[in-house]
mmCIF file as gemmi writes it, N, C-alpha and C atoms, coordinates in Angstrom:
data_model
loop_
_atom_site.group_PDB
_atom_site.id
_atom_site.type_symbol
_atom_site.label_atom_id
_atom_site.label_alt_id
_atom_site.label_comp_id
_atom_site.label_asym_id
_atom_site.label_entity_id
_atom_site.label_seq_id
_atom_site.pdbx_PDB_ins_code
_atom_site.Cartn_x
_atom_site.Cartn_y
_atom_site.Cartn_z
_atom_site.occupancy
_atom_site.B_iso_or_equiv
_atom_site.pdbx_formal_charge
_atom_site.auth_seq_id
_atom_site.auth_asym_id
_atom_site.pdbx_PDB_model_num
ATOM 1 N N . MET Axp A 1 ? 108.532 93.784 97.039 1 0 ? 1 A 1
ATOM 2 C CA . MET Axp A 1 ? 107.275 93.94 96.348 1 0 ? 1 A 1
ATOM 3 C C . MET Axp A 1 ? 107.071 95.424 96.058 1 0 ? 1 A 1
ATOM 4 N N . ALA Axp A 2 ? 106.9 95.746 94.806 1 0 ? 2 A 1
ATOM 5 C CA . ALA Axp A 2 ? 106.686 97.134 94.418 1 0 ? 2 A 1
ATOM 6 C C . ALA Axp A 2 ? 105.332 97.601 94.929 1 0 ? 2 A 1
ATOM 7 N N . LYS Axp A 3 ? 105.244 98.891 95.153 1 0 ? 3 A 1
ATOM 8 C CA . LYS Axp A 3 ? 103.98 99.45 95.631 1 0 ? 3 A 1
ATOM 9 C C . LYS Axp A 3 ? 102.923 99.27 94.555 1 0 ? 3 A 1
ATOM 10 N N . GLU Axp A 4 ? 101.827 98.624 94.918 1 0 ? 4 A 1
ATOM 11 C CA . GLU Axp A 4 ? 100.76 98.363 93.977 1 0 ? 4 A 1
ATOM 12 C C . GLU Axp A 4 ? 99.461 98.939 94.491 1 0 ? 4 A 1
ATOM 13 N N . ASN Axp A 5 ? 98.48 98.986 93.6 1 0 ? 5 A 1
ATOM 14 C CA . ASN Axp A 5 ? 97.192 99.462 94.051 1 0 ? 5 A 1
ATOM 15 C C . ASN Axp A 5 ? 96.428 98.313 94.719 1 0 ? 5 A 1
ATOM 16 N N . PHE Axp A 6 ? 95.34 98.654 95.357 1 0 ? 6 A 1
ATOM 17 C CA . PHE Axp A 6 ? 94.573 97.688 96.137 1 0 ? 6 A 1
ATOM 18 C C . PHE Axp A 6 ? 94.064 96.536 95.274 1 0 ? 6 A 1
ATOM 19 N N . GLU Axp A 7 ? 93.519 96.863 94.115 1 0 ? 7 A 1
ATOM 20 C CA . GLU Axp A 7 ? 92.943 95.832 93.252 1 0 ? 7 A 1
ATOM 21 C C . GLU Axp A 7 ? 93.982 94.809 92.819 1 0 ? 7 A 1
ATOM 22 N N . ASN Axp A 8 ? 95.166 95.274 92.421 1 0 ? 8 A 1
ATOM 23 C CA . ASN Axp A 8 ? 96.226 94.345 92.016 1 0 ? 8 A 1
ATOM 24 C C . ASN Axp A 8 ? 96.668 93.47 93.187 1 0 ? 8 A 1
ATOM 25 N N . SER Axp A 9 ? 96.791 94.081 94.366 1 0 ? 9 A 1
ATOM 26 C CA . SER Axp A 9 ? 97.22 93.321 95.541 1 0 ? 9 A 1
ATOM 27 C C . SER Axp A 9 ? 96.192 92.262 95.916 1 0 ? 9 A 1
ATOM 28 N N . ILE Axp A 10 ? 94.912 92.608 95.852 1 0 ? 10 A 1
ATOM 29 C CA . ILE Axp A 10 ? 93.851 91.646 96.168 1 0 ? 10 A 1
ATOM 30 C C . ILE Axp A 10 ? 93.839 90.511 95.149 1 0 ? 10 A 1
ATOM 31 N N . ASN Axp A 11 ? 93.992 90.851 93.871 1 0 ? 11 A 1
ATOM 32 C CA . ASN Axp A 11 ? 94.013 89.816 92.832 1 0 ? 11 A 1
ATOM 33 C C . ASN Axp A 11 ? 95.169 88.845 93.04 1 0 ? 11 A 1
ATOM 34 N N . MET Axp A 12 ? 96.341 89.374 93.365 1 0 ? 12 A 1
ATOM 35 C CA . MET Axp A 12 ? 97.498 88.512 93.614 1 0 ? 12 A 1
ATOM 36 C C . MET Axp A 12 ? 97.272 87.649 94.856 1 0 ? 12 A 1
ATOM 37 N N . LEU Axp A 13 ? 96.662 88.225 95.87 1 0 ? 13 A 1
ATOM 38 C CA . LEU Axp A 13 ? 96.364 87.475 97.083 1 0 ? 13 A 1
ATOM 39 C C . LEU Axp A 13 ? 95.396 86.339 96.782 1 0 ? 13 A 1
ATOM 40 N N . GLU Axp A 14 ? 94.381 86.599 95.97 1 0 ? 14 A 1
ATOM 41 C CA . GLU Axp A 14 ? 93.428 85.56 95.589 1 0 ? 14 A 1
ATOM 42 C C . GLU Axp A 14 ? 94.11 84.432 94.819 1 0 ? 14 A 1
ATOM 43 N N . GLU Axp A 15 ? 95.043 84.786 93.94 1 0 ? 15 A 1
ATOM 44 C CA . GLU Axp A 15 ? 95.788 83.773 93.187 1 0 ? 15 A 1
ATOM 45 C C . GLU Axp A 15 ? 96.617 82.893 94.126 1 0 ? 15 A 1
ATOM 46 N N . ILE Axp A 16 ? 97.231 83.518 95.103 1 0 ? 16 A 1
ATOM 47 C CA . ILE Axp A 16 ? 98.035 82.767 96.074 1 0 ? 16 A 1
ATOM 48 C C . ILE Axp A 16 ? 97.149 81.802 96.849 1 0 ? 16 A 1
ATOM 49 N N . VAL Axp A 17 ? 96.004 82.281 97.287 1 0 ? 17 A 1
ATOM 50 C CA . VAL Axp A 17 ? 95.069 81.432 98.042 1 0 ? 17 A 1
ATOM 51 C C . VAL Axp A 17 ? 94.642 80.242 97.188 1 0 ? 17 A 1
ATOM 52 N N . GLN Axp A 18 ? 94.323 80.483 95.926 1 0 ? 18 A 1
ATOM 53 C CA . GLN Axp A 18 ? 93.917 79.395 95.041 1 0 ? 18 A 1
ATOM 54 C C . GLN Axp A 18 ? 95.026 78.361 94.881 1 0 ? 18 A 1
ATOM 55 N N . GLU Axp A 19 ? 96.26 78.822 94.724 1 0 ? 19 A 1
ATOM 56 C CA . GLU Axp A 19 ? 97.393 77.901 94.596 1 0 ? 19 A 1
ATOM 57 C C . GLU Axp A 19 ? 97.55 77.051 95.856 1 0 ? 19 A 1
ATOM 58 N N . LEU Axp A 20 ? 97.419 77.697 97.01 1 0 ? 20 A 1
ATOM 59 C CA . LEU Axp A 20 ? 97.562 76.965 98.272 1 0 ? 20 A 1
ATOM 60 C C . LEU Axp A 20 ? 96.418 75.967 98.46 1 0 ? 20 A 1
ATOM 61 N N . GLU Axp A 21 ? 95.211 76.345 98.053 1 0 ? 21 A 1
ATOM 62 C CA . GLU Axp A 21 ? 94.058 75.46 98.213 1 0 ? 21 A 1
ATOM 63 C C . GLU Axp A 21 ? 94.139 74.224 97.325 1 0 ? 21 A 1
ATOM 64 N N . LYS Axp A 22 ? 94.794 74.34 96.173 1 0 ? 22 A 1
ATOM 65 C CA . LYS Axp A 22 ? 94.944 73.193 95.273 1 0 ? 22 A 1
ATOM 66 C C . LYS Axp A 22 ? 95.752 72.076 95.926 1 0 ? 22 A 1
ATOM 67 N N . GLY Axp A 23 ? 96.699 72.445 96.759 1 0 ? 23 A 1
ATOM 68 C CA . GLY Axp A 23 ? 97.506 71.458 97.464 1 0 ? 23 A 1
ATOM 69 C C . GLY Axp A 23 ? 98.562 70.779 96.619 1 0 ? 23 A 1
ATOM 70 N N . ASN Axp A 24 ? 98.913 71.362 95.479 1 0 ? 24 A 1
ATOM 71 C CA . ASN Axp A 24 ? 99.903 70.76 94.585 1 0 ? 24 A 1
ATOM 72 C C . ASN Axp A 24 ? 101.326 71.22 94.862 1 0 ? 24 A 1
ATOM 73 N N . LEU Axp A 25 ? 101.512 72.132 95.797 1 0 ? 25 A 1
ATOM 74 C CA . LEU Axp A 25 ? 102.834 72.693 96.073 1 0 ? 25 A 1
ATOM 75 C C . LEU Axp A 25 ? 103.562 71.865 97.121 1 0 ? 25 A 1
ATOM 76 N N . SER Axp A 26 ? 104.88 71.9 97.036 1 0 ? 26 A 1
ATOM 77 C CA . SER Axp A 26 ? 105.68 71.258 98.08 1 0 ? 26 A 1
ATOM 78 C C . SER Axp A 26 ? 105.548 72.074 99.362 1 0 ? 26 A 1
ATOM 79 N N . LEU Axp A 27 ? 106.006 71.509 100.459 1 0 ? 27 A 1
ATOM 80 C CA . LEU Axp A 27 ? 105.93 72.22 101.729 1 0 ? 27 A 1
ATOM 81 C C . LEU Axp A 27 ? 106.697 73.539 101.662 1 0 ? 27 A 1
ATOM 82 N N . ASP Axp A 28 ? 107.906 73.499 101.108 1 0 ? 28 A 1
ATOM 83 C CA . ASP Axp A 28 ? 108.712 74.722 100.997 1 0 ? 28 A 1
ATOM 84 C C . ASP Axp A 28 ? 108.012 75.779 100.146 1 0 ? 28 A 1
ATOM 85 N N . ASP Axp A 29 ? 107.455 75.359 99.008 1 0 ? 29 A 1
ATOM 86 C CA . ASP Axp A 29 ? 106.75 76.302 98.141 1 0 ? 29 A 1
ATOM 87 C C . ASP Axp A 29 ? 105.493 76.835 98.819 1 0 ? 29 A 1
ATOM 88 N N . SER Axp A 30 ? 104.811 75.986 99.562 1 0 ? 30 A 1
ATOM 89 C CA . SER Axp A 30 ? 103.612 76.413 100.289 1 0 ? 30 A 1
ATOM 90 C C . SER Axp A 30 ? 103.956 77.473 101.327 1 0 ? 30 A 1
ATOM 91 N N . VAL Axp A 31 ? 105.057 77.261 102.033 1 0 ? 31 A 1
ATOM 92 C CA . VAL Axp A 31 ? 105.481 78.23 103.048 1 0 ? 31 A 1
ATOM 93 C C . VAL Axp A 31 ? 105.849 79.562 102.385 1 0 ? 31 A 1
ATOM 94 N N . LYS Axp A 32 ? 106.549 79.503 101.253 1 0 ? 32 A 1
ATOM 95 C CA . LYS Axp A 32 ? 106.913 80.724 100.534 1 0 ? 32 A 1
ATOM 96 C C . LYS Axp A 32 ? 105.664 81.468 100.055 1 0 ? 32 A 1
ATOM 97 N N . LYS Axp A 33 ? 104.707 80.727 99.52 1 0 ? 33 A 1
ATOM 98 C CA . LYS Axp A 33 ? 103.462 81.34 99.059 1 0 ? 33 A 1
ATOM 99 C C . LYS Axp A 33 ? 102.694 81.944 100.233 1 0 ? 33 A 1
ATOM 100 N N . PHE Axp A 34 ? 102.687 81.231 101.353 1 0 ? 34 A 1
ATOM 101 C CA . PHE Axp A 34 ? 102.009 81.74 102.537 1 0 ? 34 A 1
ATOM 102 C C . PHE Axp A 34 ? 102.645 83.047 102.996 1 0 ? 34 A 1
ATOM 103 N N . GLU Axp A 35 ? 103.968 83.099 103.029 1 0 ? 35 A 1
ATOM 104 C CA . GLU Axp A 35 ? 104.677 84.322 103.415 1 0 ? 35 A 1
ATOM 105 C C . GLU Axp A 35 ? 104.347 85.463 102.469 1 0 ? 35 A 1
ATOM 106 N N . GLU Axp A 36 ? 104.345 85.17 101.163 1 0 ? 36 A 1
ATOM 107 C CA . GLU Axp A 36 ? 104.008 86.204 100.178 1 0 ? 36 A 1
ATOM 108 C C . GLU Axp A 36 ? 102.563 86.669 100.383 1 0 ? 36 A 1
ATOM 109 N N . GLY Axp A 37 ? 101.67 85.734 100.66 1 0 ? 37 A 1
ATOM 110 C CA . GLY Axp A 37 ? 100.28 86.081 100.912 1 0 ? 37 A 1
ATOM 111 C C . GLY Axp A 37 ? 100.124 86.971 102.127 1 0 ? 37 A 1
ATOM 112 N N . MET Axp A 38 ? 100.865 86.684 103.176 1 0 ? 38 A 1
ATOM 113 C CA . MET Axp A 38 ? 100.804 87.514 104.38 1 0 ? 38 A 1
ATOM 114 C C . MET Axp A 38 ? 101.298 88.932 104.093 1 0 ? 38 A 1
ATOM 115 N N . LYS Axp A 39 ? 102.363 89.041 103.298 1 0 ? 39 A 1
ATOM 116 C CA . LYS Axp A 39 ? 102.877 90.367 102.923 1 0 ? 39 A 1
ATOM 117 C C . LYS Axp A 39 ? 101.833 91.131 102.128 1 0 ? 39 A 1
ATOM 118 N N . ARG Axp A 40 ? 101.188 90.458 101.195 1 0 ? 40 A 1
ATOM 119 C CA . ARG Axp A 40 ? 100.163 91.114 100.376 1 0 ? 40 A 1
ATOM 120 C C . ARG Axp A 40 ? 98.95 91.486 101.216 1 0 ? 40 A 1
ATOM 121 N N . ALA Axp A 41 ? 98.576 90.632 102.154 1 0 ? 41 A 1
ATOM 122 C CA . ALA Axp A 41 ? 97.444 90.937 103.03 1 0 ? 41 A 1
ATOM 123 C C . ALA Axp A 41 ? 97.748 92.174 103.876 1 0 ? 41 A 1
ATOM 124 N N . LYS Axp A 42 ? 98.974 92.271 104.368 1 0 ? 42 A 1
ATOM 125 C CA . LYS Axp A 42 ? 99.371 93.458 105.141 1 0 ? 42 A 1
ATOM 126 C C . LYS Axp A 42 ? 99.361 94.699 104.266 1 0 ? 42 A 1
ATOM 127 N N . GLU Axp A 43 ? 99.812 94.565 103.021 1 0 ? 43 A 1
ATOM 128 C CA . GLU Axp A 43 ? 99.814 95.695 102.095 1 0 ? 43 A 1
ATOM 129 C C . GLU Axp A 43 ? 98.376 96.142 101.814 1 0 ? 43 A 1
ATOM 130 N N . CYS Axp A 44 ? 97.471 95.183 101.612 1 0 ? 44 A 1
ATOM 131 C CA . CYS Axp A 44 ? 96.062 95.529 101.39 1 0 ? 44 A 1
ATOM 132 C C . CYS Axp A 44 ? 95.498 96.259 102.602 1 0 ? 44 A 1
ATOM 133 N N . ASN Axp A 45 ? 95.818 95.761 103.779 1 0 ? 45 A 1
ATOM 134 C CA . ASN Axp A 45 ? 95.34 96.393 105.002 1 0 ? 45 A 1
ATOM 135 C C . ASN Axp A 45 ? 95.883 97.824 105.13 1 0 ? 45 A 1
ATOM 136 N N . LYS Axp A 46 ? 97.144 97.991 104.791 1 0 ? 46 A 1
ATOM 137 C CA . LYS Axp A 46 ? 97.767 99.32 104.857 1 0 ? 46 A 1
ATOM 138 C C . LYS Axp A 46 ? 97.093 100.281 103.872 1 0 ? 46 A 1
ATOM 139 N N . ILE Axp A 47 ? 96.799 99.794 102.667 1 0 ? 47 A 1
ATOM 140 C CA . ILE Axp A 47 ? 96.129 100.626 101.665 1 0 ? 47 A 1
ATOM 141 C C . ILE Axp A 47 ? 94.751 101.041 102.175 1 0 ? 47 A 1
ATOM 142 N N . LEU Axp A 48 ? 94.023 100.093 102.766 1 0 ? 48 A 1
ATOM 143 C CA . LEU Axp A 48 ? 92.695 100.402 103.305 1 0 ? 48 A 1
ATOM 144 C C . LEU Axp A 48 ? 92.768 101.402 104.453 1 0 ? 48 A 1
ATOM 145 N N . GLU Axp A 49 ? 93.75 101.23 105.329 1 0 ? 49 A 1
ATOM 146 C CA . GLU Axp A 49 ? 93.914 102.165 106.442 1 0 ? 49 A 1
ATOM 147 C C . GLU Axp A 49 ? 94.211 103.57 105.938 1 0 ? 49 A 1
ATOM 148 N N . ASN Axp A 50 ? 95.073 103.666 104.923 1 0 ? 50 A 1
ATOM 149 C CA . ASN Axp A 50 ? 95.4 104.977 104.359 1 0 ? 50 A 1
ATOM 150 C C . ASN Axp A 50 ? 94.181 105.61 103.693 1 0 ? 50 A 1
ATOM 151 N N . ALA Axp A 51 ? 93.384 104.792 103.024 1 0 ? 51 A 1
ATOM 152 C CA . ALA Axp A 51 ? 92.172 105.31 102.392 1 0 ? 51 A 1
ATOM 153 C C . ALA Axp A 51 ? 91.198 105.814 103.447 1 0 ? 51 A 1
ATOM 154 N N . GLU Axp A 52 ? 91.076 105.078 104.531 1 0 ? 52 A 1
ATOM 155 C CA . GLU Axp A 52 ? 90.174 105.477 105.602 1 0 ? 52 A 1
ATOM 156 C C . GLU Axp A 52 ? 90.592 106.822 106.192 1 0 ? 52 A 1
ATOM 157 N N . LYS Axp A 53 ? 91.898 107.028 106.309 1 0 ? 53 A 1
ATOM 158 C CA . LYS Axp A 53 ? 92.399 108.289 106.85 1 0 ? 53 A 1
ATOM 159 C C . LYS Axp A 53 ? 92.051 109.467 105.944 1 0 ? 53 A 1
ATOM 160 N N . LYS Axp A 54 ? 91.935 109.2 104.639 1 0 ? 54 A 1
ATOM 161 C CA . LYS Axp A 54 ? 91.671 110.27 103.684 1 0 ? 54 A 1
ATOM 162 C C . LYS Axp A 54 ? 90.18 110.608 103.577 1 0 ? 54 A 1
ATOM 163 N N . ILE Axp A 55 ? 89.335 109.702 104.065 1 0 ? 55 A 1
ATOM 164 C CA . ILE Axp A 55 ? 87.891 109.926 103.944 1 0 ? 55 A 1
ATOM 165 C C . ILE Axp A 55 ? 87.488 111.126 104.792 1 0 ? 55 A 1
ATOM 166 N N . THR Axp A 56 ? 86.75 111.967 104.2 1 0 ? 56 A 1
ATOM 167 C CA . THR Axp A 56 ? 86.232 113.116 104.952 1 0 ? 56 A 1
ATOM 168 C C . THR Axp A 56 ? 84.729 113.185 104.794 1 0 ? 56 A 1
ATOM 169 N N . ILE Axp A 57 ? 84.092 113.76 105.788 1 0 ? 57 A 1
ATOM 170 C CA . ILE Axp A 57 ? 82.66 113.973 105.741 1 0 ? 57 A 1
ATOM 171 C C . ILE Axp A 57 ? 82.427 115.461 105.524 1 0 ? 57 A 1
ATOM 172 N N . LEU Axp A 58 ? 81.654 115.754 104.51 1 0 ? 58 A 1
ATOM 173 C CA . LEU Axp A 58 ? 81.343 117.152 104.23 1 0 ? 58 A 1
ATOM 174 C C . LEU Axp A 58 ? 80.027 117.491 104.931 1 0 ? 58 A 1
ATOM 175 N N . LEU Axp A 59 ? 80.07 118.513 105.724 1 0 ? 59 A 1
ATOM 176 C CA . LEU Axp A 59 ? 78.889 118.965 106.436 1 0 ? 59 A 1
ATOM 177 C C . LEU Axp A 59 ? 78.544 120.371 105.987 1 0 ? 59 A 1
ATOM 178 N N . GLU Axp A 60 ? 77.282 120.612 105.767 1 0 ? 60 A 1
ATOM 179 C CA . GLU Axp A 60 ? 76.864 121.954 105.382 1 0 ? 60 A 1
ATOM 180 C C . GLU Axp A 60 ? 76.395 122.686 106.629 1 0 ? 60 A 1
ATOM 181 N N . LYS Axp A 61 ? 77.07 123.768 106.94 1 0 ? 61 A 1
ATOM 182 C CA . LYS Axp A 61 ? 76.728 124.584 108.1 1 0 ? 61 A 1
ATOM 183 C C . LYS Axp A 61 ? 76.6 126.032 107.646 1 0 ? 61 A 1
ATOM 184 N N . ASP Axp A 62 ? 75.443 126.596 107.872 1 0 ? 62 A 1
ATOM 185 C CA . ASP Axp A 62 ? 75.186 128 107.515 1 0 ? 62 A 1
ATOM 186 C C . ASP Axp A 62 ? 75.516 128.277 106.057 1 0 ? 62 A 1
ATOM 187 N N . GLY Axp A 63 ? 75.199 127.335 105.179 1 0 ? 63 A 1
ATOM 188 C CA . GLY Axp A 63 ? 75.416 127.543 103.748 1 0 ? 63 A 1
ATOM 189 C C . GLY Axp A 63 ? 76.842 127.326 103.301 1 0 ? 63 A 1
ATOM 190 N N . GLU Axp A 64 ? 77.74 126.995 104.218 1 0 ? 64 A 1
ATOM 191 C CA . GLU Axp A 64 ? 79.135 126.755 103.857 1 0 ? 64 A 1
ATOM 192 C C . GLU Axp A 64 ? 79.458 125.285 104.032 1 0 ? 64 A 1
ATOM 193 N N . ILE Axp A 65 ? 80.312 124.785 103.205 1 0 ? 65 A 1
ATOM 194 C CA . ILE Axp A 65 ? 80.754 123.399 103.287 1 0 ? 65 A 1
ATOM 195 C C . ILE Axp A 65 ? 81.979 123.346 104.175 1 0 ? 65 A 1
ATOM 196 N N . GLU Axp A 66 ? 81.919 122.495 105.171 1 0 ? 66 A 1
ATOM 197 C CA . GLU Axp A 66 ? 83.074 122.297 106.043 1 0 ? 66 A 1
ATOM 198 C C . GLU Axp A 66 ? 83.556 120.863 105.887 1 0 ? 66 A 1
ATOM 199 N N . GLU Axp A 67 ? 84.849 120.704 105.979 1 0 ? 67 A 1
ATOM 200 C CA . GLU Axp A 67 ? 85.442 119.383 105.856 1 0 ? 67 A 1
ATOM 201 C C . GLU Axp A 67 ? 85.808 118.891 107.234 1 0 ? 67 A 1
ATOM 202 N N . GLU Axp A 68 ? 85.42 117.663 107.539 1 0 ? 68 A 1
ATOM 203 C CA . GLU Axp A 68 ? 85.669 117.107 108.854 1 0 ? 68 A 1
ATOM 204 C C . GLU Axp A 68 ? 86.275 115.732 108.687 1 0 ? 68 A 1
ATOM 205 N N . ASP Axp A 69 ? 87.252 115.392 109.504 1 0 ? 69 A 1
ATOM 206 C CA . ASP Axp A 69 ? 87.89 114.074 109.409 1 0 ? 69 A 1
ATOM 207 C C . ASP Axp A 69 ? 86.883 112.981 109.733 1 0 ? 69 A 1
ATOM 208 N N . PHE Axp A 70 ? 87.044 111.849 109.064 1 0 ? 70 A 1
ATOM 209 C CA . PHE Axp A 70 ? 86.2 110.691 109.277 1 0 ? 70 A 1
ATOM 210 C C . PHE Axp A 70 ? 86.662 109.979 110.543 1 0 ? 70 A 1
ATOM 211 N N . ASN Axp A 71 ? 85.754 109.678 111.432 1 0 ? 71 A 1
ATOM 212 C CA . ASN Axp A 71 ? 86.069 108.909 112.624 1 0 ? 71 A 1
ATOM 213 C C . ASN Axp A 71 ? 85.295 107.616 112.593 1 0 ? 71 A 1
ATOM 214 N N . SER Axp A 72 ? 86.019 106.51 112.625 1 0 ? 72 A 1
ATOM 215 C CA . SER Axp A 72 ? 85.334 105.215 112.562 1 0 ? 72 A 1
ATOM 216 C C . SER Axp A 72 ? 84.858 104.789 113.941 1 0 ? 72 A 1
């Protein structure tokens, strides 16, 4: 799976969920779709984790802007 942005990964994950919910797939196809969905869910989670790491809080101290890491 090529590196994609969060929105594309979520959209693909939603499509997979819809296909699985329809129940028209064979067992083998359902398992393959489930595996692909799990990979996409992990990719979405990884993208979110990386975004969280980049978030910074700007604090104004003595007229100067300081950058501080975001702590959840």
